[in-house]
C-alpha positions as a Markdown table, in Angstrom:
| # | Residue | x | y | z |
|---|---|---|---|---|
| 1 | Unk | -1.6 | 167.1 | 14.1 |
| 2 | Unk | 2.2 | 166.8 | 14.0 |
| 3 | Unk | 4.5 | 164.1 | 15.3 |
| 4 | Unk | 7.8 | 165.5 | 16.3 |
| 5 | Unk | 10.8 | 163.2 | 17.1 |
| 6 | Unk | 13.7 | 164.3 | 19.2 |
| 7 | Unk | 15.8 | 163.6 | 22.3 |
| 8 | Unk | 15.9 | 165.0 | 25.8 |
| 9 | Unk | 19.1 | 164.8 | 27.8 |
| 10 | Unk | 17.5 | 165.9 | 31.1 |
| 11 | Unk | 18.0 | 169.6 | 30.4 |
| 12 | Unk | 17.4 | 170.3 | 26.7 |
| 13 | Unk | 15.2 | 169.0 | 23.9 |
| 14 | Unk | 16.8 | 168.4 | 20.5 |
| 15 | Unk | 14.3 | 167.9 | 17.7 |
| 16 | Unk | 15.1 | 166.0 | 14.4 |
| 17 | Unk | 13.1 | 168.6 | 12.4 |
| 18 | Unk | 12.2 | 172.2 | 12.9 |
| 19 | Unk | 9.1 | 172.9 | 15.0 |
| 20 | Unk | 6.1 | 174.2 | 13.1 |
| 21 | Unk | 5.1 | 177.8 | 13.5 |
| 22 | Unk | 1.8 | 178.6 | 15.2 |
| 23 | Unk | -0.2 | 177.9 | 18.3 |
| 24 | Unk | -0.6 | 174.2 | 19.3 |
| 25 | Unk | -1.8 | 172.2 | 22.1 |
| 26 | Unk | 1.1 | 169.9 | 23.2 |
| 27 | Unk | 1.1 | 166.5 | 24.6 |
| 28 | Unk | 4.5 | 165.2 | 25.7 |
| 29 | Unk | 5.4 | 161.5 | 25.9 |
| 30 | Unk | 8.9 | 160.4 | 26.8 |
| 31 | Unk | 10.2 | 156.9 | 26.0 |
| 32 | Unk | 13.5 | 155.3 | 26.9 |
| 33 | Unk | 16.2 | 155.7 | 24.4 |
| 34 | Unk | 16.8 | 152.6 | 22.4 |
| 35 | Unk | 20.2 | 151.1 | 22.1 |
| 36 | Unk | 22.4 | 151.9 | 19.1 |
| 37 | Unk | 21.4 | 150.3 | 15.8 |
| 38 | Unk | 23.4 | 147.2 | 15.0 |
| 39 | Unk | 24.2 | 147.9 | 11.3 |
| 40 | Unk | 25.6 | 144.4 | 10.8 |
| 41 | Unk | 22.3 | 142.9 | 12.0 |
| 42 | Unk | 20.3 | 145.3 | 9.7 |
| 43 | Unk | 22.4 | 144.3 | 6.7 |
| 44 | Unk | 21.9 | 140.6 | 7.4 |
| 45 | Unk | 18.1 | 141.2 | 7.6 |
| 46 | Unk | 18.2 | 143.1 | 4.3 |
| 47 | Unk | 20.4 | 140.4 | 2.7 |
| 48 | Unk | 17.8 | 137.8 | 3.4 |
| 49 | Unk | 14.7 | 139.8 | 2.7 |
| 50 | Unk | 12.9 | 139.1 | -0.5 |
| 51 | Unk | 14.7 | 135.8 | -1.2 |
| 52 | Unk | 11.6 | 133.6 | -1.3 |
| 53 | Unk | 10.1 | 132.9 | -4.7 |
| 54 | Unk | 6.4 | 133.2 | -5.4 |
| 55 | Unk | 6.2 | 129.4 | -5.2 |
| 56 | Unk | 7.8 | 129.5 | -1.7 |
| 57 | Unk | 5.3 | 132.0 | -0.5 |
| 58 | Unk | 2.3 | 130.1 | -2.0 |
| 59 | Unk | 3.4 | 126.9 | -0.2 |
| 60 | Unk | 3.6 | 128.8 | 3.1 |
| 61 | Unk | 0.3 | 130.5 | 2.5 |
| 62 | Unk | -1.3 | 127.0 | 1.8 |
| 63 | Unk | 0.2 | 125.5 | 5.0 |
| 64 | Unk | -1.1 | 128.5 | 7.1 |
| 65 | Unk | -4.5 | 128.2 | 5.6 |
| 66 | Unk | -4.7 | 124.4 | 6.2 |
| 67 | Unk | -3.6 | 124.9 | 9.8 |
| 68 | Unk | -5.7 | 128.0 | 10.6 |
| 69 | Unk | -8.5 | 125.9 | 12.3 |
| 70 | Unk | -6.2 | 123.1 | 13.5 |
| 71 | Unk | -7.4 | 123.4 | 17.1 |
| 72 | Unk | -11.1 | 123.9 | 16.4 |
| 73 | Unk | -13.2 | 120.9 | 17.4 |
| 74 | Unk | -10.3 | 119.3 | 19.3 |
| 75 | Unk | -11.5 | 119.6 | 22.9 |
| 76 | Unk | -8.0 | 119.6 | 24.4 |
| 77 | Unk | -6.9 | 122.5 | 22.2 |
| 78 | Unk | -10.0 | 124.4 | 21.3 |
| 79 | Unk | -10.0 | 127.8 | 23.0 |
| 80 | Unk | -12.9 | 129.3 | 21.1 |
């Protein structure tokens, strides 16, 4: 199975990579074109990624574990 990305302008298909040779069954799915990538936003995300220390992540993991069953047994919040 191949996944082939490309664009369609209403008349022509333009593929990012060459199409494979051979006989294939084809299923076509079109999705709306996404807006242009905001490089400034991407750079900000990259700037902040990986800045938490191991201790920071352990603290967050501990908080999440303690609060995982917060609603359980509390009639007004329990959805189980």
